[in-house]
C-alpha positions in Angstrom: 0.0 0.0 0.0 1.2 3.5 -0.8 1.0 5.5 2.4 0.2 9.2 2.1 0.8 10.6 5.6 1.6 13.9 7.3 5.0 14.9 8.5 3.8 14.3 12.1 2.7 10.8 11.3 6.0 10.1 9.6 7.9 11.3 12.6 5.7 9.2 15.0 6.2 6.2 12.8 10.0 6.6 12.9 9.9 7.1 16.6 7.9 3.9 17.3 9.8 1.9 14.7 13.0 2.8 16.6 11.4 1.7 19.9 9.8 -1.5 18.5 12.8 -3.8 19.2 12.7 -3.0 22.9 9.1 -2.1 23.4 7.9 -5.3 25.0 11.0 -5.6 27.3 10.6 -2.0 28.3 7.2 -2.6 29.9 7.4 -6.3 30.7 7.7 -5.9 34.5 5.6 -2.8 35.0 2.7 -3.6 37.3 0.9 -0.4 36.4 1.1 -1.3 32.6 -0.4 -4.7 33.5 -3.2 -3.0 35.5 -3.9 -0.7 32.5 -4.2 -3.6 30.1 -6.4 -5.5 32.4 -8.7 -2.5 32.8 -9.0 -1.8 29.1 -9.6 -5.5 28.2 -12.2 -5.9 30.9 -14.0 -2.8 29.6 -14.1 -4.1 26.1 -15.1 -7.7 27.0 -18.3 -6.7 28.8 -19.8 -5.9 25.4 -17.8 -7.8 22.8 -19.7 -10.6 21.1 -18.0 -14.1 20.6 -15.9 -14.6 17.5 -15.9 -10.9 16.7 -14.2 -9.3 13.7 -11.9 -6.6 15.2 -10.0 -3.8 13.5 -7.1 -2.6 15.6 -5.5 0.8 15.0 -2.0 1.4 16.2 -1.6 -2.2 17.1 2.1 -1.9 18.1 3.8 -5.2 18.8 0.5 -7.0 19.0 0.0 -7.5 22.8 -3.7 -6.8 22.5 -4.2 -8.5 19.1 -2.7 -11.7 20.5 -5.0 -11.5 23.6 -8.2 -11.1 21.6 -7.1 -13.8 19.1 -6.6 -16.2 22.1 -10.3 -15.7 22.9 -11.5 -16.7 19.5 -11.7 -13.3 17.8 -10.2 -12.3 14.5 -8.0 -9.2 14.5 -6.9 -7.2 11.6 -3.9 -5.4 13.2 -2.8 -2.1 11.6 -0.1 0.3 12.4 1.8 3.0 10.5 5.1 1.9 12.1 7.1 -0.5 10.0 9.1 -1.6 13.0 6.0 -2.4 15.1 4.4 -4.3 12.2 7.6 -6.4 11.7 7.7 -7.4 15.4 4.0 -8.4 15.3 4.4 -10.4 12.1 7.2 -12.4 13.7 5.0 -13.2 16.7 2.1 -14.2 14.4 4.5 -16.5 12.5 6.0 -18.0 15.7 2.6 -18.7 17.2 1.1 -19.9 13.9 -1.7 -17.4 14.4 -2.2 -16.4 10.8 -5.8 -17.7 10.8 -6.8 -15.3 13.6 -4.5 -12.2 13.1 -3.9 -10.4 9.8 -1.7 -7.4 9.5 -1.5 -4.3 7.4 0.7 -1.2 7.5 -1.8 1.6 7.4 -2.4 5.1 8.9 -5.5 5.6 10.9 -6.1 8.7 8.7 -6.5 6.4 5.7 -9.1 4.1 6.9 -11.2 4.4 3.8 -8.7 2.0 2.2 -9.8 -0.7 4.6 -13.5 -0.6 3.8 -13.3 -3.8 1.8 -12.1 -5.6 5.0 -15.1 -4.9 7.1 -17.6 -4.8 8.4 -16.2 -5.0 11.9 -17.8 -5.7 15.3 -15.1 -3.6 17.0 -12.6 -0.9 16.2 -10.0 -0.8 18.9 -7.2 1.7 19.6 -5.2 1.4 22.8 -2.9 3.7 24.7 -3.2 7.0 22.9 -2.2 6.1 19.4 -5.0 8.4 18.2 -3.5 11.3 20.1 -0.9 11.4 17.3 -3.3 13.1 15.0 -4.8 16.5 15.0 -7.7 15.2 12.8 -9.4 12.8 15.2 -12.8 14.0 14.0 -12.0 12.7 10.5 -10.8 9.3 11.9 -14.0 8.9 13.9 -16.3 9.7 11.0 -14.7 6.8 9.0 -16.0 4.4 11.7 -19.6 4.4 10.3 -18.5 2.8 7.0 -16.4 0.2 8.8 -18.6 -1.0 11.6 -21.6 -3.3 11.5 -24.9 -1.9 12.8 -24.5 -2.3 16.6 -20.7 -2.4 16.2 -18.5 -0.6 18.7 -15.3 1.5 18.8 -13.2 1.6 22.0 -10.6 4.4 22.1 -8.0 4.8 24.9 -7.0 8.5 24.8 -5.0 11.1 26.7 -7.3 13.8 28.1 -6.5 17.5 28.4 -6.0 17.4 32.1 -4.3 14.7 34.3 -4.4 15.1 38.1 -1.1 13.2 38.6 0.8 15.4 36.1 -0.6 18.6 37.5 0.8 17.6 40.9 4.3 17.8 39.4 4.0 21.6 39.8 4.9 21.1 43.4 8.2 19.4 42.3 9.1 22.3 40.0 8.3 20.5 36.8 6.3 23.3 35.2 6.6 22.1 31.6 5.5 18.5 32.3 2.8 19.6 34.7 1.1 22.0 32.2 1.8 20.4 28.9 -1.8 19.1 28.5 -3.4 22.4 29.3 -2.7 23.7 25.8 -2.7 20.3 24.1 -5.7 20.9 21.8 -3.3 22.9 19.6 -0.6 20.2 19.6 2.4 19.7 21.9 5.8 18.4 20.9 6.7 14.9 22.2 9.7 12.8 21.6 10.7 9.1 21.7 14.1 7.7 20.9 15.3 11.0 19.6 12.4 11.5 17.2 10.1 14.5 17.7 6.4 14.5 16.7 3.2 16.4 17.7 0.7 15.0 20.3 -2.8 16.4 20.8 -4.8 16.0 24.0 -8.5 15.5 23.8 -10.9 16.0 26.7 -13.8 13.5 26.6 -16.3 16.3 26.0 -14.5 17.3 22.8 -14.5 13.8 21.4 -18.2 13.3 22.2 -18.9 16.4 20.0 -17.2 14.6 17.1 -19.5 11.6 17.1 -21.8 11.1 14.2 -25.5 11.3 15.1 -26.0 7.5 14.7 -23.5 6.8 17.5 -24.2 6.5 21.2 -21.9 6.2 24.2 -21.7 2.9 26.0 -19.0 3.6 28.5 -16.5 6.2 29.7 -13.9 5.4 32.4 -10.9 7.2 33.7 -7.6 5.2 33.7 -4.8 6.0 36.1 -6.7 8.7 37.9 -6.1 7.3 41.4 -3.5 4.7 40.4 -0.4 6.6 39.4 0.8 6.7 35.8 3.1 3.9 34.6 6.0 6.3 34.2 6.3 6.4 38.0 8.5 3.4 37.7 8.5 0.7 40.3 5.6 2.2 42.4 3.7 -1.1 42.4 6.8 -3.1 43.5 7.8 -0.6 46.2 4.4 -0.1 47.7 2.4 -3.3 46.9 -0.3 -2.8 49.6 -0.9 0.8 48.7 -0.9 -0.1 45.0 -3.6 -2.7 45.5 -5.7 -0.3 47.6 -5.4 2.4 44.9 -6.4 -0.1 42.2 -9.5 -1.1 44.2 -10.4 2.5 44.8 -10.1 3.4 41.2 -12.2 0.5 40.1 -15.0 1.9 42.4 -14.7 5.4 41.1 -13.6 5.0 37.4 -17.0 6.0 35.9 -17.8 8.8 38.3 -17.2 12.5 37.8 -14.4 13.8 37.9 -12.5 10.6 37.9 -13.7 9.5 34.5 -11.9 12.4 32.7 -8.9 13.4 34.8 -6.7 10.4 34.6 -3.5 9.7 32.6 -5.9 8.1 30.0 -9.6 7.5 29.6 -11.4 4.6 28.0 -14.3 5.5 25.7 -16.6 3.0 24.0 -19.2 4.2 21.4 -21.7 2.1 19.5 -23.2 2.5 16.1 -27.0 2.4 16.4 -29.0 -0.2 14.7 -31.4 1.7 12.4 
């Protein structure tokens, strides 16, 4: 496929390709990352029909694709990063999972090229991949043509305010503490020496982007009470406190203001059956 992407997407693709070889190892022993994945997956599974056809955007090294495939679903895993796709393809080959996972290098801003592969029961985008575009409204409006009636989309996004990050003001980290406050216009981010633009989307702004034939199924904050995963080793150093924070967040995840002030939020929308 010929990819026609923006400079920002090219920069993000280069950054994540650079990181792909160490990505799994980087987060392998992070208890907070494990907690985040469990939360996201539990959120999706409460509505996902058996043997669903899933389109995954920014699939990375395939951690979620492999999980959903292990439950009997078919996943078409897409990513703009050549490095991430390469790692995923190796996993699929090693596990002989070609029957349940297909791959394609594709930008989420070119979803019209995937229409022949639908319709899907679920469009899934984890851990802020879609924060790498300033045209999220265009991405969301492609969902209608890709989803079955009653089909869902689950997006895990970075909001415009994070309580934990704002607390960094008291440690003198002004730039990090306030970076999301102006994120609707785009903020420079960098990984492995590559710079790209990241946009922050409050839930209310995303809800305004939804086509009229979509409804909200669920909205949960993620790492609102539990600290973000970049606070390395927190779960290992304070296991009892970590478990208490996880339990408390599970109780309050869908309540205001906790549903929109975490490091991430999980939003699931559904295409109405007309």
